[in-house]
NUVEXDO-251057 format. One record per atom (N, C-alpha, C, O): residue number from 1; x, y, z; atom name; residue in three letters. Coordinates in Angstrom, 1 decimal, m for minus. Example, Ala and Ser with C-alpha at 12.3 -4.5 7.8 and 13.67 -1.06 7.14 Angstrom:
2
+-----+--------+--------+--------+------+-----+
!   n !     c1 !     c2 !     c3 ! atom ! res !
+-----+--------+--------+--------+------+-----+
!   1 !   13.2 !   m5.7 !    7.8 !    N ! ALA !
!   1 !   12.3 !   m4.5 !    7.8 !   CA ! ALA !
!   1 !   13.2 !   m3.3 !    7.8 !    C ! ALA !
!   1 !   14.2 !   m3.3 !    8.5 !    O ! ALA !
!   2 !   12.8 !   m2.2 !    7.1 !    N ! SER !
!   2 !   13.7 !   m1.1 !    7.1 !   CA ! SER !
!   2 !   12.9 !    0.0 !    7.9 !    C ! SER !
!   2 !   13.4 !    1.1 !    8.0 !    O ! SER !
+-----+--------+--------+--------+------+-----+
***
This chain:
75
+-----+--------+--------+--------+------+-----+
!   n !     c1 !     c2 !     c3 ! atom ! res !
+-----+--------+--------+--------+------+-----+
!   1 !    4.8 !  m25.3 !   m6.7 !    N ! UNK !
!   1 !    5.8 !  m26.6 !   m6.5 !   CA ! UNK !
!   1 !    5.4 !  m26.8 !   m5.2 !    C ! UNK !
!   1 !    4.9 !  m26.1 !   m4.3 !    O ! UNK !
!   2 !    5.6 !  m28.2 !   m5.3 !    N ! UNK !
!   2 !    5.0 !  m29.3 !   m4.0 !   CA ! UNK !
!   2 !    5.9 !  m29.9 !   m3.4 !    C ! UNK !
!   2 !    6.4 !  m31.0 !   m3.6 !    O ! UNK !
!   3 !    6.2 !  m29.0 !   m2.7 !    N ! UNK !
!   3 !    7.4 !  m29.8 !   m1.7 !   CA ! UNK !
!   3 !    7.4 !  m30.3 !   m0.6 !    C ! UNK !
!   3 !    8.2 !  m30.4 !    0.4 !    O ! UNK !
!   4 !    5.7 !  m31.0 !   m0.9 !    N ! UNK !
!   4 !    6.1 !  m32.7 !   m0.3 !   CA ! UNK !
!   4 !    7.2 !  m33.9 !   m0.8 !    C ! UNK !
!   4 !    7.9 !  m34.7 !   m0.1 !    O ! UNK !
!   5 !    7.2 !  m33.5 !   m2.2 !    N ! UNK !
!   5 !    8.3 !  m34.4 !   m2.6 !   CA ! UNK !
!   5 !    9.7 !  m34.3 !   m2.5 !    C ! UNK !
!   5 !   10.2 !  m33.2 !   m2.9 !    O ! UNK !
!   6 !   10.5 !  m35.1 !   m2.2 !    N ! UNK !
!   6 !   11.4 !  m35.0 !   m1.8 !   CA ! UNK !
!   6 !   12.6 !  m35.1 !   m3.1 !    C ! UNK !
!   6 !   12.9 !  m36.1 !   m3.8 !    O ! UNK !
!   7 !   13.4 !  m33.5 !   m3.4 !    N ! UNK !
!   7 !   14.1 !  m33.8 !   m4.2 !   CA ! UNK !
!   7 !   14.8 !  m32.4 !   m4.3 !    C ! UNK !
!   7 !   14.5 !  m31.4 !   m3.7 !    O ! UNK !
!   8 !   15.9 !  m32.4 !   m5.3 !    N ! UNK !
!   8 !   17.2 !  m31.6 !   m5.1 !   CA ! UNK !
!   8 !   16.4 !  m30.2 !   m5.4 !    C ! UNK !
!   8 !   16.5 !  m29.2 !   m4.7 !    O ! UNK !
!   9 !   15.5 !  m30.2 !   m6.6 !    N ! UNK !
!   9 !   15.3 !  m29.3 !   m6.9 !   CA ! UNK !
!   9 !   14.1 !  m28.3 !   m5.9 !    C ! UNK !
!   9 !   13.8 !  m27.1 !   m5.9 !    O ! UNK !
!  10 !   13.8 !  m29.5 !   m5.0 !    N ! UNK !
!  10 !   12.7 !  m28.6 !   m3.7 !   CA ! UNK !
!  10 !   14.2 !  m28.1 !   m3.2 !    C ! UNK !
!  10 !   14.7 !  m27.0 !   m3.6 !    O ! UNK !
!  11 !   15.0 !  m28.9 !   m2.4 !    N ! UNK !
!  11 !   16.4 !  m28.4 !   m1.3 !   CA ! UNK !
!  11 !   16.3 !  m27.3 !   m1.8 !    C ! UNK !
!  11 !   16.0 !  m26.3 !   m1.1 !    O ! UNK !
!  12 !   16.6 !  m27.1 !   m3.4 !    N ! UNK !
!  12 !   17.1 !  m25.9 !   m3.8 !   CA ! UNK !
!  12 !   15.8 !  m24.7 !   m3.8 !    C ! UNK !
!  12 !   16.0 !  m23.5 !   m3.9 !    O ! UNK !
!  13 !   15.2 !  m25.0 !   m3.7 !    N ! UNK !
!  13 !   14.3 !  m23.8 !   m3.9 !   CA ! UNK !
!  13 !   14.2 !  m23.2 !   m2.5 !    C ! UNK !
!  13 !   14.1 !  m22.0 !   m2.3 !    O ! UNK !
!  14 !   14.1 !  m24.1 !   m1.4 !    N ! UNK !
!  14 !   13.6 !  m23.9 !    0.1 !   CA ! UNK !
!  14 !   14.6 !  m23.1 !    0.2 !    C ! UNK !
!  14 !   14.3 !  m21.9 !    0.3 !    O ! UNK !
!  15 !   16.5 !  m23.9 !    0.1 !    N ! UNK !
!  15 !   17.8 !  m22.5 !    0.5 !   CA ! UNK !
!  15 !   17.8 !  m21.1 !    0.5 !    C ! UNK !
!  15 !   18.1 !  m20.2 !    1.3 !    O ! UNK !
!  16 !   16.9 !  m21.1 !   m1.4 !    N ! UNK !
!  16 !   16.9 !  m20.2 !   m2.2 !   CA ! UNK !
!  16 !   15.9 !  m18.7 !   m0.9 !    C ! UNK !
!  16 !   16.3 !  m17.8 !   m0.2 !    O ! UNK !
!  17 !   14.6 !  m19.5 !   m1.2 !    N ! UNK !
!  17 !   13.2 !  m18.6 !   m0.2 !   CA ! UNK !
!  17 !   13.9 !  m18.2 !    1.0 !    C ! UNK !
!  17 !   14.0 !  m17.0 !    1.2 !    O ! UNK !
!  18 !   14.6 !  m19.3 !    2.1 !    N ! UNK !
!  18 !   15.2 !  m19.3 !    3.3 !   CA ! UNK !
!  18 !   16.5 !  m18.0 !    3.4 !    C ! UNK !
!  18 !   16.5 !  m17.0 !    4.1 !    O ! UNK !
!  19 !   17.5 !  m18.4 !    2.2 !    N ! UNK !
!  19 !   18.1 !  m17.1 !    2.2 !   CA ! UNK !
!  19 !   17.9 !  m15.8 !    1.5 !    C ! UNK !
!  19 !   18.8 !  m15.0 !    1.5 !    O ! UNK !
!  20 !   16.8 !  m15.5 !    1.0 !    N ! UNK !
!  20 !   15.8 !  m14.5 !    0.1 !   CA ! UNK !
!  20 !   15.3 !  m13.8 !    1.7 !    C ! UNK !
!  20 !   15.5 !  m12.6 !    2.0 !    O ! UNK !
!  21 !   14.4 !  m14.9 !    2.6 !    N ! UNK !
!  21 !   13.7 !  m14.2 !    3.6 !   CA ! UNK !
!  21 !   14.4 !  m13.2 !    4.6 !    C ! UNK !
!  21 !   14.1 !  m12.0 !    4.9 !    O ! UNK !
!  22 !   15.6 !  m14.1 !    5.0 !    N ! UNK !
!  22 !   16.3 !  m14.3 !    5.6 !   CA ! UNK !
!  22 !   17.4 !  m12.8 !    5.2 !    C ! UNK !
!  22 !   18.0 !  m12.2 !    6.1 !    O ! UNK !
!  23 !   17.5 !  m12.5 !    4.3 !    N ! UNK !
!  23 !   18.5 !  m11.6 !    4.0 !   CA ! UNK !
!  23 !   19.9 !  m12.2 !    4.0 !    C ! UNK !
!  23 !   20.7 !  m11.5 !    3.5 !    O ! UNK !
!  24 !   20.6 !  m13.3 !    4.4 !    N ! UNK !
!  24 !   21.7 !  m13.9 !    4.1 !   CA ! UNK !
!  24 !   22.4 !  m13.0 !    3.1 !    C ! UNK !
!  24 !   22.2 !  m12.8 !    1.9 !    O ! UNK !
!  25 !   23.6 !  m12.2 !    4.0 !    N ! UNK !
!  25 !   25.0 !  m11.6 !    3.8 !   CA ! UNK !
!  25 !   25.5 !  m12.0 !    2.8 !    C ! UNK !
!  25 !   25.5 !  m11.7 !    1.6 !    O ! UNK !
!  26 !   26.0 !  m13.5 !    3.9 !    N ! UNK !
!  26 !   27.2 !  m14.1 !    2.9 !   CA ! UNK !
!  26 !   26.2 !  m15.2 !    2.5 !    C ! UNK !
!  26 !   25.8 !  m16.1 !    3.2 !    O ! UNK !
!  27 !   25.7 !  m15.0 !    0.9 !    N ! UNK !
!  27 !   25.3 !  m15.9 !    0.1 !   CA ! UNK !
!  27 !   25.9 !  m17.0 !    0.0 !    C ! UNK !
!  27 !   25.1 !  m17.9 !    0.0 !    O ! UNK !
!  28 !   27.2 !  m17.3 !    0.0 !    N ! UNK !
!  28 !   28.2 !  m18.3 !   m0.5 !   CA ! UNK !
!  28 !   28.2 !  m18.9 !    0.9 !    C ! UNK !
!  28 !   28.8 !  m20.0 !    0.7 !    O ! UNK !
!  29 !   28.0 !  m19.0 !    1.8 !    N ! UNK !
!  29 !   28.2 !  m19.8 !    3.0 !   CA ! UNK !
!  29 !   26.7 !  m20.9 !    3.5 !    C ! UNK !
!  29 !   26.5 !  m21.9 !    4.2 !    O ! UNK !
!  30 !   25.6 !  m20.0 !    2.4 !    N ! UNK !
!  30 !   24.7 !  m21.4 !    2.9 !   CA ! UNK !
!  30 !   24.3 !  m21.4 !    1.0 !    C ! UNK !
!  30 !   23.7 !  m20.6 !    0.4 !    O ! UNK !
!  31 !   24.9 !  m22.7 !    0.5 !    N ! UNK !
!  31 !   24.3 !  m23.4 !   m0.8 !   CA ! UNK !
!  31 !   23.6 !  m24.1 !   m0.6 !    C ! UNK !
!  31 !   23.4 !  m24.5 !    0.5 !    O ! UNK !
!  32 !   22.6 !  m24.9 !   m2.0 !    N ! UNK !
!  32 !   21.9 !  m25.9 !   m2.0 !   CA ! UNK !
!  32 !   22.6 !  m26.8 !   m2.1 !    C ! UNK !
!  32 !   22.1 !  m27.9 !   m1.8 !    O ! UNK !
!  33 !   23.9 !  m27.0 !   m2.5 !    N ! UNK !
!  33 !   24.8 !  m28.4 !   m2.7 !   CA ! UNK !
!  33 !   25.2 !  m28.7 !   m1.4 !    C ! UNK !
!  33 !   26.0 !  m29.6 !   m1.3 !    O ! UNK !
!  34 !   24.5 !  m27.9 !    0.1 !    N ! UNK !
!  34 !   25.2 !  m28.3 !    1.0 !   CA ! UNK !
!  34 !   24.3 !  m29.5 !    1.5 !    C ! UNK !
!  34 !   24.9 !  m30.4 !    2.0 !    O ! UNK !
!  35 !   23.5 !  m29.5 !    1.5 !    N ! UNK !
!  35 !   22.3 !  m30.5 !    2.2 !   CA ! UNK !
!  35 !   21.6 !  m31.7 !    0.9 !    C ! UNK !
!  35 !   21.4 !  m31.6 !   m0.3 !    O ! UNK !
!  36 !   21.4 !  m32.5 !    1.8 !    N ! UNK !
!  36 !   20.7 !  m33.3 !    0.7 !   CA ! UNK !
!  36 !   19.7 !  m33.6 !    1.4 !    C ! UNK !
!  36 !   19.4 !  m33.2 !    2.5 !    O ! UNK !
!  37 !   19.0 !  m34.9 !    0.4 !    N ! UNK !
!  37 !   17.5 !  m35.4 !    0.6 !   CA ! UNK !
!  37 !   17.4 !  m35.7 !    2.2 !    C ! UNK !
!  37 !   16.5 !  m35.1 !    2.9 !    O ! UNK !
!  38 !   18.3 !  m36.7 !    2.9 !    N ! UNK !
!  38 !   17.9 !  m37.1 !    4.0 !   CA ! UNK !
!  38 !   17.7 !  m36.6 !    5.3 !    C ! UNK !
!  38 !   17.3 !  m37.2 !    6.3 !    O ! UNK !
!  39 !   18.0 !  m35.1 !    5.0 !    N ! UNK !
!  39 !   17.2 !  m34.1 !    5.9 !   CA ! UNK !
!  39 !   16.2 !  m32.9 !    5.4 !    C ! UNK !
!  39 !   16.0 !  m31.7 !    5.6 !    O ! UNK !
!  40 !   15.6 !  m33.9 !    4.5 !    N ! UNK !
!  40 !   14.5 !  m32.9 !    3.8 !   CA ! UNK !
!  40 !   14.0 !  m32.5 !    5.2 !    C ! UNK !
!  40 !   14.1 !  m31.4 !    5.6 !    O ! UNK !
!  41 !   13.1 !  m33.6 !    6.0 !    N ! UNK !
!  41 !   11.8 !  m33.2 !    6.4 !   CA ! UNK !
!  41 !   12.5 !  m31.9 !    7.9 !    C ! UNK !
!  41 !   11.9 !  m31.0 !    8.6 !    O ! UNK !
!  42 !   13.5 !  m32.2 !    8.0 !    N ! UNK !
!  42 !   14.1 !  m30.8 !    9.3 !   CA ! UNK !
!  42 !   14.2 !  m29.2 !    8.0 !    C ! UNK !
!  42 !   14.0 !  m28.0 !    8.3 !    O ! UNK !
!  43 !   14.6 !  m29.6 !    6.9 !    N ! UNK !
!  43 !   15.1 !  m28.7 !    6.1 !   CA ! UNK !
!  43 !   13.7 !  m27.4 !    5.9 !    C ! UNK !
!  43 !   13.7 !  m26.2 !    6.2 !    O ! UNK !
!  44 !   12.1 !  m28.6 !    5.3 !    N ! UNK !
!  44 !   11.0 !  m28.3 !    5.4 !   CA ! UNK !
!  44 !   10.5 !  m28.0 !    6.5 !    C ! UNK !
!  44 !    9.4 !  m27.4 !    6.4 !    O ! UNK !
!  45 !   10.9 !  m28.2 !    7.6 !    N ! UNK !
!  45 !   10.7 !  m28.1 !    9.0 !   CA ! UNK !
!  45 !   10.8 !  m26.6 !    9.5 !    C ! UNK !
!  45 !    9.9 !  m26.0 !   10.1 !    O ! UNK !
!  46 !   12.5 !  m25.8 !    9.1 !    N ! UNK !
!  46 !   13.0 !  m24.7 !    8.8 !   CA ! UNK !
!  46 !   12.4 !  m23.7 !    7.9 !    C ! UNK !
!  46 !   12.1 !  m22.5 !    8.3 !    O ! UNK !
!  47 !   12.2 !  m24.0 !    7.0 !    N ! UNK !
!  47 !   11.6 !  m23.6 !    5.5 !   CA ! UNK !
!  47 !   10.1 !  m23.0 !    6.1 !    C ! UNK !
!  47 !    9.8 !  m21.8 !    6.0 !    O ! UNK !
!  48 !    9.6 !  m23.7 !    6.5 !    N ! UNK !
!  48 !    7.9 !  m23.5 !    6.9 !   CA ! UNK !
!  48 !    7.7 !  m22.6 !    7.6 !    C ! UNK !
!  48 !    6.8 !  m21.8 !    7.3 !    O ! UNK !
!  49 !    8.7 !  m22.6 !    9.0 !    N ! UNK !
!  49 !    9.1 !  m21.7 !   10.2 !   CA ! UNK !
!  49 !    8.8 !  m20.0 !    9.6 !    C ! UNK !
!  49 !    8.0 !  m19.1 !    9.7 !    O ! UNK !
!  50 !   10.1 !  m20.2 !    9.0 !    N ! UNK !
!  50 !   10.8 !  m19.0 !    8.4 !   CA ! UNK !
!  50 !    9.7 !  m18.1 !    7.1 !    C ! UNK !
!  50 !    9.5 !  m16.9 !    7.0 !    O ! UNK !
!  51 !    9.3 !  m19.0 !    6.4 !    N ! UNK !
!  51 !    7.9 !  m18.5 !    5.2 !   CA ! UNK !
!  51 !    7.1 !  m17.8 !    6.7 !    C ! UNK !
!  51 !    7.0 !  m16.6 !    6.7 !    O ! UNK !
!  52 !    6.7 !  m18.5 !    7.6 !    N ! UNK !
!  52 !    5.2 !  m18.0 !    8.1 !   CA ! UNK !
!  52 !    5.6 !  m16.5 !    9.2 !    C ! UNK !
!  52 !    4.9 !  m15.5 !    9.2 !    O ! UNK !
!  53 !    6.8 !  m16.5 !    9.9 !    N ! UNK !
!  53 !    7.7 !  m14.9 !   10.2 !   CA ! UNK !
!  53 !    7.6 !  m14.0 !    9.2 !    C ! UNK !
!  53 !    8.0 !  m14.1 !    8.0 !    O ! UNK !
!  54 !    6.9 !  m12.8 !    9.6 !    N ! UNK !
!  54 !    7.4 !  m11.2 !    8.8 !   CA ! UNK !
!  54 !    8.8 !  m11.1 !    9.3 !    C ! UNK !
!  54 !    9.6 !  m10.7 !    8.5 !    O ! UNK !
!  55 !    9.3 !  m11.3 !   10.5 !    N ! UNK !
!  55 !   10.6 !  m10.7 !   10.7 !   CA ! UNK !
!  55 !   11.4 !  m11.6 !   11.5 !    C ! UNK !
!  55 !   11.0 !  m12.7 !   11.7 !    O ! UNK !
!  56 !   12.2 !  m11.4 !   11.9 !    N ! UNK !
!  56 !   13.2 !  m11.7 !   13.0 !   CA ! UNK !
!  56 !   13.8 !  m11.5 !   13.3 !    C ! UNK !
!  56 !   14.5 !  m10.9 !   12.5 !    O ! UNK !
!  57 !   14.5 !  m11.5 !   14.8 !    N ! UNK !
!  57 !   14.9 !  m10.9 !   15.8 !   CA ! UNK !
!  57 !   16.5 !  m11.4 !   15.3 !    C ! UNK !
!  57 !   16.5 !  m12.2 !   14.4 !    O ! UNK !
!  58 !   17.8 !  m10.9 !   15.9 !    N ! UNK !
!  58 !   19.2 !  m11.0 !   15.7 !   CA ! UNK !
!  58 !   19.4 !  m12.5 !   15.9 !    C ! UNK !
!  58 !   20.0 !  m13.3 !   15.1 !    O ! UNK !
!  59 !   18.7 !  m12.8 !   17.3 !    N ! UNK !
!  59 !   18.5 !  m14.3 !   18.0 !   CA ! UNK !
!  59 !   18.1 !  m15.4 !   17.0 !    C ! UNK !
!  59 !   18.8 !  m16.4 !   16.8 !    O ! UNK !
!  60 !   17.1 !  m15.3 !   16.6 !    N ! UNK !
!  60 !   16.3 !  m16.0 !   16.0 !   CA ! UNK !
!  60 !   17.2 !  m16.3 !   14.6 !    C ! UNK !
!  60 !   17.6 !  m17.4 !   14.3 !    O ! UNK !
!  61 !   17.5 !  m15.0 !   13.7 !    N ! UNK !
!  61 !   18.5 !  m15.7 !   13.0 !   CA ! UNK !
!  61 !   19.6 !  m16.2 !   12.8 !    C ! UNK !
!  61 !   20.1 !  m16.7 !   11.8 !    O ! UNK !
!  62 !   20.4 !  m15.9 !   14.4 !    N ! UNK !
!  62 !   21.0 !  m16.9 !   14.6 !   CA ! UNK !
!  62 !   21.1 !  m18.2 !   14.7 !    C ! UNK !
!  62 !   22.1 !  m18.8 !   14.5 !    O ! UNK !
!  63 !   19.9 !  m18.6 !   15.0 !    N ! UNK !
!  63 !   19.2 !  m20.0 !   15.7 !   CA ! UNK !
!  63 !   19.2 !  m20.4 !   14.5 !    C ! UNK !
!  63 !   20.0 !  m21.3 !   14.2 !    O ! UNK !
!  64 !   18.6 !  m20.0 !   13.5 !    N ! UNK !
!  64 !   18.3 !  m21.0 !   12.0 !   CA ! UNK !
!  64 !   19.4 !  m20.8 !   11.6 !    C ! UNK !
!  64 !   19.9 !  m22.0 !   11.7 !    O ! UNK !
!  65 !   20.5 !  m19.9 !   11.1 !    N ! UNK !
!  65 !   21.4 !  m20.2 !   10.5 !   CA ! UNK !
!  65 !   22.2 !  m21.5 !   11.4 !    C ! UNK !
!  65 !   22.4 !  m22.5 !   10.8 !    O ! UNK !
!  66 !   22.4 !  m21.4 !   12.1 !    N ! UNK !
!  66 !   22.8 !  m22.8 !   13.0 !   CA ! UNK !
!  66 !   22.6 !  m24.0 !   13.1 !    C ! UNK !
!  66 !   23.2 !  m25.0 !   13.4 !    O ! UNK !
!  67 !   21.1 !  m23.6 !   12.6 !    N ! UNK !
!  67 !   20.0 !  m25.0 !   12.6 !   CA ! UNK !
!  67 !   20.6 !  m25.7 !   11.5 !    C ! UNK !
!  67 !   21.0 !  m26.9 !   11.5 !    O ! UNK !
!  68 !   20.9 !  m24.7 !   10.3 !    N ! UNK !
!  68 !   20.8 !  m25.0 !    9.0 !   CA ! UNK !
!  68 !   22.4 !  m25.9 !    9.1 !    C ! UNK !
!  68 !   22.9 !  m26.9 !    8.6 !    O ! UNK !
!  69 !   22.6 !  m25.2 !    9.5 !    N ! UNK !
!  69 !   24.3 !  m25.2 !    9.3 !   CA ! UNK !
!  69 !   24.7 !  m26.9 !   10.2 !    C ! UNK !
!  69 !   25.6 !  m27.7 !    9.9 !    O ! UNK !
!  70 !   23.7 !  m27.1 !   11.1 !    N ! UNK !
!  70 !   24.2 !  m28.8 !   11.6 !   CA ! UNK !
!  70 !   23.4 !  m29.7 !   10.9 !    C ! UNK !
!  70 !   23.3 !  m30.9 !   11.3 !    O ! UNK !
!  71 !   22.2 !  m28.9 !    9.1 !    N ! UNK !
!  71 !   22.0 !  m30.3 !    8.5 !   CA ! UNK !
!  71 !   22.7 !  m30.1 !    7.0 !    C ! UNK !
!  71 !   22.3 !  m30.4 !    5.9 !    O ! UNK !
!  72 !   23.8 !  m29.5 !    7.4 !    N ! UNK !
!  72 !   24.7 !  m29.4 !    6.5 !   CA ! UNK !
!  72 !   25.6 !  m31.2 !    6.2 !    C ! UNK !
!  72 !   26.4 !  m31.8 !    6.9 !    O ! UNK !
!  73 !   24.9 !  m31.8 !    4.7 !    N ! UNK !
!  73 !   26.0 !  m33.1 !    4.4 !   CA ! UNK !
!  73 !   27.8 !  m32.5 !    5.1 !    C ! UNK !
!  73 !   28.1 !  m31.3 !    5.5 !    O ! UNK !
!  74 !   28.7 !  m33.9 !    4.9 !    N ! UNK !
!  74 !   29.8 !  m33.6 !    4.9 !   CA ! UNK !
!  74 !   30.6 !  m32.8 !    3.9 !    C ! UNK !
!  74 !   30.0 !  m32.7 !    2.8 !    O ! UNK !
!  75 !   31.6 !  m32.3 !    4.0 !    N ! UNK !
!  75 !   31.7 !  m31.7 !    2.9 !   CA ! UNK !
!  75 !   33.3 !  m31.6 !    2.6 !    C ! UNK !
!  75 !   33.8 !  m31.1 !    1.6 !    O ! UNK !
+-----+--------+--------+--------+------+-----+
***
């Protein structure tokens, strides 16, 4: 998958991978449809960070989820 290209498919892929890696329990809280391509670079930075780490402290997980929340488009 070429994540250098901004696309809806790539946004969906990154969100699903982040959710899986963080083992997000409330899967409905984070949906790919909550994000748009305008925040692609920021989302990609979060994705890269999450994929590099093997595990996360509770504080790190909270910070990541909060950052994802700040990137959500107006619903």
